[in-house]
C-alpha positions, 0 to 999 in steps of 0.5 A: 920869057920865064920858061926860056930863062929856066931852060938856059939856067938848066943848060948851063948847069948841065954844062958845068958852068955856074951862074952867080947867086944874085942871078939865081936869087933874081930868077927864084924871086921872079918865078915866085912872083909869077906863081910858076912853082914847078919851075921854081923848084926845078931852079932850086933843086938845080942850085942844090945839085951844083952845090951853089952856096945858099944866102939869106935871100935864097933861103927867104924865097924858098921858105916863101915858096913853102908857105905859098903852097901851105907847106908850113912844116918845111918852112919852119924846118928850113928856118931852123936849118938856116941858123945851123948853117951859118946863115942868120934869118933877117927881118924879111924871113921871119915875116914870111914865115909869120905870114905863113902861120898866120895864113894857116891860122896858127896866129898864136905860134906866129906871135911866139916866133915874133917874140923869138925874132926880137930875142935874137935882136931883130925889130919887128916892123909895120909889116910884122905887126900889120900881118899879125893883126890880120891874122888875129882878126881872121881868127875872130880874135880881134881884141887880141889884134887890138892889144898888138895895135896898141903895142905898136904905138908903144914901140913907137911904130905908127900903124897904117891904113891896112892895120886899122882897116882889117881891125875895124873889119874884124871887130864888125865881123864879130858883131862889136860894132861900138868897138869897131867905131871906136877904133875908127875914132882913134884912127882919126884922133891919131891923124889917120884919115879914113879912106876908101877901104876903111869906109868900105869895111865899115859899110860892109860890117854894118850891112851884114849885121842889118844896120843898113840905114846906118851904112847909108849915113856912113856912104853920105859921110864919105862923100862929104869927106870927098871920098867917092863910093866905088862898085864895091861900095855899092855892092855892099849896099845892094847886098844889105838891101837884099838881105832885108828883101827891100828890092826896091832900094837895092834897084835904086842903088843899081840906077845910082851907080849908072848915073854916077858912071860907076859900071856894075860888076858881075858880082853887083848883078849876081847879088841883085839876081840872088836877092830877087830870086830869094824874094821869090821875084823871078821875073825881076831876076831874069830882067837883071840878067837881061840888063847884064847880057846887054852891058856886055858883063861876062856871065858865070855859073854863079849868076845862074845857080839862084835862077835854076834854084828859084824855078825849081822852088816854083815847080817850074822844072822845064824853065830850070832845065831850059836855063841849063841847056842855054848855059851849054849853048853860050859856053857857060859850063853848068856845074854839078850844083846846077843839076843837084838842084833840079834833081832835088826839086823833082825828087820832092815832087815824085817826078823820079824818072825825070831826075833820073834822066838828069842823072843820065845827063850828068854822066853824058856831060862828064860831071862828077856827082856828089853826095848832094846828087844821090842824097834826094834819090835816097831820100825819095825812096826812103820816104816811099818805103822802097829801102832796097833801091835806097840802099842801092843808090847809097852803095852805088855812091861809095862804089863811085868813091863819093864819100857820103855826107852825114845827112846822107848816111842818117837818112839810110840809117833812119830809113831802116829804123823807121820800118822796123828793119834794125838788123839792116841798119846794122848791116849798113853800119858795119859795112861803113865801119869797114870802109871807114869813110866817117869817124866811128864814134860818128857812125854809131851816133848816127845809128843811136840818134835814128833809133832814139828818134823812132822810139827804139830806145832799148836798141839804141842803148845796146848800140851805146853799150857796143860803142863803150866796148870798142873804147869809143866815147859818145859825143854830146850829139849822141847823149842828147839823142838819147836824153831826147828820146827818153824825154819824149817818152817821159822817162825822165829818170832815165834821161837825168841818168844819162845826164849824170853819165855824160858829166862822169865821161868828161862830155859837156852838155850843150844847150840842146841838151838842157832844152830836151830836158826842159821840154820833157819835163814841162811835158810831164807837168813837172814845171818847177823842176823845169824851171830849176834846170832852166835857172841853172843853165847860166851856171854851166857856162851856157846861155839860154837860146830861143828854143829854151825860152820858147819851150819854158814859155810854152810850159807856163802857158799851158799850165795857165801861168801867163804872168810868168810866161810874159815876164820871161818874153820880156827878159829874153832882149835883156839876155840877147835873145829876141822873141821870134815867131815861135815864142809869140805863138806860145804866148798867143795860144796861152792867151787863147786858152785862157780866154784873154782874147783881146790880149791875144789880138794885141799879140797878133797885131804886134806879130804883124808889125815885126813881119813873123805873123804866120798862118799858124798864128792867124788859125790859133786866133781864129780858133780862140775866137770860135771857142768864145762864140765870137764867130763874126769876128773870126770871119772878119779876121780872115777877110782882112788877112790878104792886106797883111800878106798872110794867106788863110790855109785849109785848116783856116777854113775848116776851123770856121767851117766846123764852127759854123756848122756846129752853130747851124750857119750852114749857108755861110759854111757852104760859102767858106767851102766854096771860097776855100776850093776857089783858092785851090785849098784841098778840104780834108777829112775834118772839113768833110765831117764837119759839113756832113755832121752839120747837114745831118743835123738839119736833115739835108740827107741829099747834101750828106750823100753828096758830100760823102760821094765827093769825098770818096771821089778825092780818095779821102777815107771817111771815119766813123762820125761820117759813116755813122751819119750815113747810116743814120741818114739812109735809115731816116730816109727810109732806105733800110736795106742800105742803112743796115747793109752798110752798118753790118759792113762797117761793124764787120770791118771794125770801122764803127766802135760800140759807142757810135752804134749805141748812139745810132740805135739811141737816136732811132728809139727817140720819142719812144718809137720803138715800133718803127725800129722793130718794123724796119728789122721785120722789113729787111728780114723779109728783103732777105738781108742777113745781118752778122752776129756783131750787128745783132749783138750791137743793136741788142747792147745799144737797146739795153744802154738806151734803156730799151731792155724791155723790148729786147725779147721782141727784137730777139724773136724777129732775129730768130724768126729770120735765123740771124741768131739760134734760138738757144741764144739769150738777150744776155748772150748777145750783150755779152758777146758785144762787150767781149768784142769791145774789150778785144778791140780796146786791147788791140788798139792800145799800141796804135794809141801809143804809137799816135 
């Protein structure tokens, strides 16, 4: 009907007839209420063209229309123009503008307009005050909103349920539960009984801050007052239990709803499905979905998104894809986020071709990819070291008009910095500066962060200089990246110079900045200065967070000052910071290091009760028990972990296997090794090294050889300890040719260091059985084996170090006899050659050790 009315209005206007102002205002109002904005503006423009005189109602409608489309600037302009045209705004006009200002978050300006209105003789009503209270609460300024409520009473107005409810909701969202309940009590004292909306606001707030038991009590109270929960009440409670992973209670509430004839909404089912998916129970999530379908509740893409994500996280990609295809068939259109979840999961496990197939399907389905679609491809190719392809995806994204987000750009820049291609990182930066998709200072900050993170601080400082030269000011993130980088390299002097520079540039350090400094000082052993920085944080207008406490507590634990570490952990709740798993792990590690294993065990049980104990915690404790020789207790601890829902990992078993092997408990070690593999846990180099050494010590050569072959078959590269055990086992078995061949090969490849070879030679000469060694050398010479000069010099050096210098001439004679060395070479020449090789190796390994 409105379309016809507008057509008639325009036809009449075009014929030169003019509808009455009342008729025009009524039409404008109806169009506004029906959200027919295009038609609204046609009628308004028609009125202006016809030079119809506008009154306060017309202006108020137009101002309301501007506010509705978010054009608060023109709304304010028109309010100003009204006065100049002799049409004074009324209370409704001001209320419309105040609501518009509150809607855009400019609440302080809205409050000023209210005062301006009063100055013109207009008296604010309940709607004016309620609108302001709602606006201030949404901006998390509930205390100022409370002052506005108090003012209502002062001017003789009685706040309605809406004003009280939004104020209670505001305090709840800001975490001020006590204040919210004070408002509730005040509301009752002033004769306003609580209604369903108020109760729901309180229950929602309590559920969001985790006080679910109190929320349930409030629900019981409202029933006692003959105010019965609705679907929204149950939605809030179900969501609250979902956040706590208490899915039994959440499911009971769904049953309770049906018992009292409340029909669960799509939101109810969505909350349950999301909660079950977050708890890792996809089977129950699917059952809820089936109930939803059976109940005839309309599904949407939001219902399916967590299920797809859950399947992806479980590695069930076929099931995730099947869900997407079912959605298309059922007329529920999957959005780009459904595909993004699958693409991200596939890329993480290296199934890149399947991820590309999803990208092709996105194109076929005419969905618009975003930065989260391309990000996983860029990340995967970056990790694979193929920066060329990573960059291709990056620029394809740009060419499609998709602005990269911070993470995507940081990924590509960080990749080039990680692989040492700094010039290409600069090239990408310069192109991004030309395109202007992200703020310039932020782009430079990303590059500085990437360089700092990868230890290229000299390059990072050069970029900082370029940033200054362009007249840009680094932000706190950029400075903190540099400070963190210098702290990691123990260059505290430079870190503090940058801190001073921040202050000079007017950039205020944040808590992350100070955390980096405290961490650097603790690492360098300067605990007193770290404490000085820690104690000075509150004076900077900042509060220590969990990371701050964890860092300083860990510092005290490593320094052996457990008393101060525990004192700080006790202080945390008083400062509004709850000790988390990181704090407990630091304390537990400190106790184990100090040998206070009973205290560590007590901490562990406390962590289990709080639900924050992890496998890392378990491993730390087990290592502590083992170091004190309490291996049996460590083994018993592992057995009881399944009841606590803490699963041992490959590190757990490797720690136990290592200590068993060192104590000659090879049967127990073998059982642990079998259990480990039965749990689908993959042994690593440390696991195999421990077992090979253990079996080597007791002379089980066949077991040594078998384990060696097994680890190589698994693609695990043996280390020098394993190789030395192999050489020694072959030698003692009498397989001299193979033993010396392997030794020779390893020396040539630089896989055996000098001290390892010395140990081997020393063990072969134990009990003074030098003749056996000489016989072995003769035997391999007669078999035609020709060792390298490195092996000959290592053998000579090893004998000399082991105290057998007197037999060197006989060894040299054998070497000359088989032409392994020239007859002009002396024993001193051979020993010197080995020492030179060792020195060269030491120098070449220095940068490698620094990098590690």
